[in-house]
C-alpha positions as CSV (number, residue, x, y, z in Angstrom):
1,M,3.9,2.1,-6.7
2,R,4.2,0.3,-10.0
3,Q,2.2,-2.7,-9.2
4,I,-0.7,-1.2,-7.2
5,S,-1.1,2.6,-7.5
6,Q,-0.1,2.8,-11.1
7,E,-1.5,-0.5,-12.4
8,R,-4.8,-0.5,-10.5
9,N,-5.5,3.2,-9.8
10,G,-3.8,4.9,-12.8
11,V,-1.5,7.1,-10.7
12,Q,1.5,8.2,-12.7
13,Y,5.1,8.0,-11.4
14,D,8.5,9.2,-12.6
15,F,11.5,7.5,-10.9
16,V,14.4,10.0,-10.5
17,D,17.9,9.8,-9.0
18,M,17.3,12.4,-6.3
19,T,20.9,12.8,-5.4
20,D,20.9,15.2,-8.4
21,V,18.5,18.1,-7.5
22,K,18.5,19.3,-11.1
23,K,17.0,15.9,-12.2
24,V,14.2,16.3,-9.6
25,E,13.5,19.8,-10.9
26,A,13.4,18.5,-14.5
27,A,11.0,15.8,-13.6
28,M,8.4,18.2,-12.1
29,K,5.3,18.6,-14.2
30,P,2.2,20.8,-14.0
31,N,0.2,17.8,-12.6
32,T,2.9,16.7,-10.0
33,K,1.2,16.2,-6.7
34,I,3.8,14.5,-4.5
35,I,7.6,14.2,-4.4
36,W,8.5,11.0,-2.5
37,I,12.0,11.1,-1.1
38,E,13.9,8.2,0.5
39,T,17.2,9.0,2.2
40,P,19.4,7.1,2.7
41,T,18.0,4.8,0.0
42,N,17.5,1.1,0.4
43,P,19.9,-0.7,-0.3
44,T,22.3,1.6,-2.1
45,L,22.4,4.2,0.7
46,K,22.3,7.2,-1.6
47,V,21.7,10.4,0.3
48,C,19.3,13.1,-1.0
49,D,19.3,16.8,0.0
50,I,15.9,17.0,1.7
51,E,16.0,20.8,2.2
52,A,17.0,21.5,-1.4
53,I,14.3,19.2,-2.8
54,C,11.6,20.6,-0.5
55,K,12.4,24.2,-1.6
56,L,11.7,23.2,-5.2
57,A,8.2,22.0,-4.1
58,Q,7.3,25.0,-2.0
59,G,4.7,27.3,-3.5
60,K,3.8,24.8,-6.2
61,G,1.2,22.9,-4.3
62,I,3.4,19.8,-4.3
63,V,3.5,17.7,-1.1
64,T,6.9,16.4,0.0
65,V,7.1,13.1,1.7
66,V,10.3,11.6,3.2
67,D,10.8,8.0,4.0
68,N,12.9,8.4,7.2
69,T,13.1,4.7,8.2
70,F,16.9,4.2,7.8
71,P,18.0,7.1,10.0
72,S,15.0,7.1,12.3
73,P,13.7,10.4,13.9
74,Y,16.7,10.3,16.2
75,L,19.2,10.9,13.4
76,Q,17.2,12.9,10.9
77,S,14.2,15.4,11.1
78,P,12.6,15.8,7.7
79,L,9.9,18.2,9.0
80,L,12.6,20.6,10.2
81,L,14.1,20.5,6.7
82,G,10.9,21.5,5.0
83,A,9.1,18.2,4.4
84,D,5.3,18.0,4.7
85,I,5.2,14.4,5.9
86,S,7.8,12.1,7.5
87,V,7.3,8.4,7.2
88,N,8.9,5.9,9.5
89,S,8.6,2.1,9.7
90,V,8.0,1.5,13.4
91,T,8.8,-2.1,12.7
92,K,12.4,-1.1,12.3
93,Y,14.4,1.2,14.6
94,I,11.6,2.8,16.6
95,G,10.3,-0.6,17.7
96,G,13.8,-1.9,17.7
97,H,13.2,-5.5,18.7
98,S,11.8,-7.0,15.5
99,D,8.4,-7.7,17.2
100,V,6.1,-4.9,16.0
101,V,4.6,-4.4,12.5
102,M,3.6,-0.7,12.3
103,G,4.2,2.6,10.5
104,V,3.9,6.2,11.5
105,L,3.2,9.5,9.6
106,A,4.4,12.8,11.1
107,C,2.9,15.9,9.5
108,N,3.8,19.6,9.4
109,D,0.2,20.6,8.7
110,L,-2.6,19.9,11.2
111,A,-5.3,19.8,8.5
112,M,-3.3,17.2,6.5
113,R,-2.8,15.2,9.7
114,D,-6.5,15.2,10.5
115,K,-7.4,14.1,7.0
116,L,-4.9,11.2,7.1
117,F,-6.0,10.2,10.6
118,F,-9.7,10.1,9.6
119,T,-8.8,8.0,6.5
120,S,-6.7,5.6,8.7
121,K,-9.4,5.0,11.4
122,T,-12.2,4.8,8.8
123,I,-10.5,2.3,6.6
124,G,-9.2,0.4,9.6
125,G,-5.4,0.4,9.1
126,T,-4.7,1.0,12.8
127,P,-2.5,-0.7,15.3
128,G,-3.9,-2.4,18.5
129,P,-3.2,-1.2,22.0
130,F,-0.5,-3.8,22.7
131,D,1.3,-2.9,19.4
132,C,1.4,0.7,20.6
133,Y,2.7,-0.4,24.0
134,M,5.5,-2.3,22.3
135,A,6.3,0.7,20.1
136,L,6.4,3.1,23.0
137,R,8.7,0.7,24.9
138,G,11.1,0.7,21.9
139,L,10.9,4.5,21.6
140,K,12.2,4.9,25.2
141,T,15.6,3.3,24.2
142,L,15.8,4.8,20.7
143,K,18.7,7.2,21.6
144,V,21.0,4.6,23.3
145,R,20.3,2.0,20.6
146,M,20.9,4.4,17.7
147,D,24.1,5.7,19.3
148,A,25.4,2.1,19.5
149,H,24.3,1.2,16.0
150,C,26.2,4.2,14.6
151,R,29.4,3.6,16.6
152,S,29.6,-0.1,15.5
153,A,28.6,0.6,11.9
154,Q,31.4,3.2,11.5
155,I,34.0,0.7,12.9
156,I,32.7,-2.1,10.6
157,A,32.5,0.1,7.5
158,E,36.1,1.2,8.0
159,Y,37.2,-2.4,8.5
160,L,35.4,-3.5,5.3
161,E,36.9,-0.6,3.3
162,T,40.4,-2.0,3.9
163,H,39.5,-5.7,3.1
164,P,41.1,-7.1,-0.1
165,L,37.9,-9.2,-0.9
166,V,35.7,-6.1,-0.8
167,E,35.2,-4.2,-4.0
168,K,33.5,-1.1,-2.5
169,V,31.8,0.0,0.7
170,I,28.8,2.4,0.9
171,Y,28.2,4.1,4.3
172,P,27.3,7.8,4.7
173,G,29.9,8.1,7.5
174,L,32.8,7.3,5.2
175,T,34.5,10.2,3.5
176,S,34.4,8.0,0.3
177,H,30.6,8.2,0.2
178,P,29.6,10.5,-2.7
179,Q,27.1,12.4,-0.6
180,H,29.1,12.4,2.7
181,E,28.9,16.2,3.0
182,V,25.1,16.2,2.5
183,A,24.7,13.5,5.1
184,K,26.8,15.6,7.6
185,K,24.6,18.6,6.9
186,Q,21.2,16.9,7.6
187,M,21.9,13.9,9.8
188,R,23.0,13.8,13.4
189,G,24.7,10.4,12.9
190,F,25.1,8.0,10.0
191,G,23.0,5.1,11.0
192,G,23.4,1.3,11.4
193,M,23.0,0.3,7.7
194,I,26.0,-0.7,5.6
195,T,26.1,-1.8,2.0
196,F,29.3,-3.4,0.4
197,F,30.2,-5.2,-2.7
198,L,32.1,-8.5,-2.5
199,K,34.6,-9.3,-5.2
200,G,32.8,-12.0,-7.2
201,G,29.2,-12.8,-8.0
202,I,26.2,-14.7,-6.6
203,E,28.2,-17.8,-5.8
204,E,30.6,-15.8,-3.6
205,S,27.7,-14.0,-2.0
206,R,26.0,-17.3,-1.1
207,R,29.2,-18.8,0.3
208,F,30.0,-15.7,2.3
209,L,26.4,-15.4,3.8
210,A,26.3,-19.1,4.6
211,A,29.5,-18.8,6.6
212,M,28.1,-16.1,8.9
213,K,27.6,-17.2,12.6
214,T,26.8,-14.1,14.7
215,M,25.0,-12.1,12.0
216,I,21.7,-13.6,11.1
217,L,20.8,-14.3,7.4
218,A,17.4,-12.5,7.2
219,E,15.5,-9.7,5.7
220,S,14.3,-6.7,7.8
221,L,16.6,-4.3,9.7
222,G,16.8,-2.0,12.7
223,G,16.6,-4.6,15.5
224,V,19.0,-5.5,18.3
225,E,20.3,-8.5,16.3
226,S,22.6,-7.9,13.3
227,L,21.1,-9.0,10.1
228,I,22.8,-9.6,6.7
229,E,21.4,-10.4,3.3
230,C,21.8,-10.2,-0.5
231,P,19.1,-7.9,-1.8
232,A,19.3,-9.3,-5.4
233,V,17.9,-12.6,-4.2
234,M,16.1,-11.5,-1.0
235,T,14.5,-8.1,-0.3
236,H,14.7,-6.8,-3.9
237,F,14.2,-10.0,-5.8
238,S,10.7,-8.8,-7.0
239,V,12.4,-5.8,-8.7
240,P,12.9,-6.7,-12.4
241,P,16.5,-7.6,-13.2
242,E,17.0,-4.8,-15.7
243,I,15.9,-2.2,-13.0
244,R,18.1,-3.8,-10.4
245,K,21.0,-3.4,-12.8
246,Q,20.0,0.2,-13.4
247,L,19.9,0.9,-9.7
248,G,23.2,-0.9,-9.0
249,I,21.7,-3.7,-7.0
250,S,24.1,-6.5,-8.2
251,D,24.5,-10.1,-7.1
252,N,27.6,-9.2,-5.1
253,L,25.8,-6.4,-3.1
254,I,25.6,-7.3,0.6
255,R,23.4,-5.3,3.0
256,V,24.1,-5.3,6.7
257,S,21.9,-4.0,9.5
258,V,24.3,-3.6,12.4
259,G,22.8,-4.7,15.7
260,L,23.8,-4.2,19.3
261,E,26.2,-7.2,19.7
262,D,29.8,-6.4,20.7
263,V,31.4,-4.9,17.7
264,E,34.5,-7.1,18.1
265,D,32.3,-10.1,17.8
266,L,30.7,-8.7,14.6
267,V,34.1,-7.9,13.0
268,H,35.4,-11.4,14.0
269,D,32.3,-12.9,12.3
270,L,33.0,-11.0,9.1
271,K,36.7,-12.1,9.2
272,Q,35.9,-15.8,9.5
273,A,33.4,-15.6,6.7
274,F,36.0,-13.9,4.4
275,E,38.5,-16.6,5.3
276,K,36.0,-19.2,3.9
277,L,36.1,-17.4,0.6
């Protein structure tokens, strides 16, 4: 948004903490065209009240778009909560096997869908037949995979919350999560993504990640394999340090995409990595 749409095309953006609906309302201007919501957010797992934000936009000619990648359509239905467009990275949970690069837009309005579809096929940003086959294959097992991701993530989040070397755990399924009640209201499960803060800094993060054996040190998420990373030096390294600090993306923040391995193996992997600290 900053480096392409704003810099090259002159589109104006205001970045708002959408966990506070009043801040969203205060940021709305006469020329506001779109409210872009991400919930839960990456990597801090903040949960935004989709229905409340969409109600603010209704009747004002403002399009509401929800990035629904972290929960997937199985756990959260933005269109039923009033959103105009739901965005999902098929690359993640829908594909589910880390072998497809694709995205999908689901629209509440047929005219909007037709306009977007025409733009897509005309410009050429379309997937090939085999990509679609792979995505459909993944979609068939979305339910069973998401149920397993959620079960294991809850167990791991509860384990991490009791560990003396962990400063804080952020997972929507924990009652300690600031927006736990909002998550319960709009999600059918709490997902497979966990964020936690190690006690220490970048050196402790590097040592901890280097000690992992079952979880793979890699970017991306939503596949059958568990992935672990430090956003400050990996997925969010391109974000300026001062903005990372503002967002709470510190050097000791660890993001986990819980996969489909046996949860006891994953907990054991975390235990042996903590022991090396």
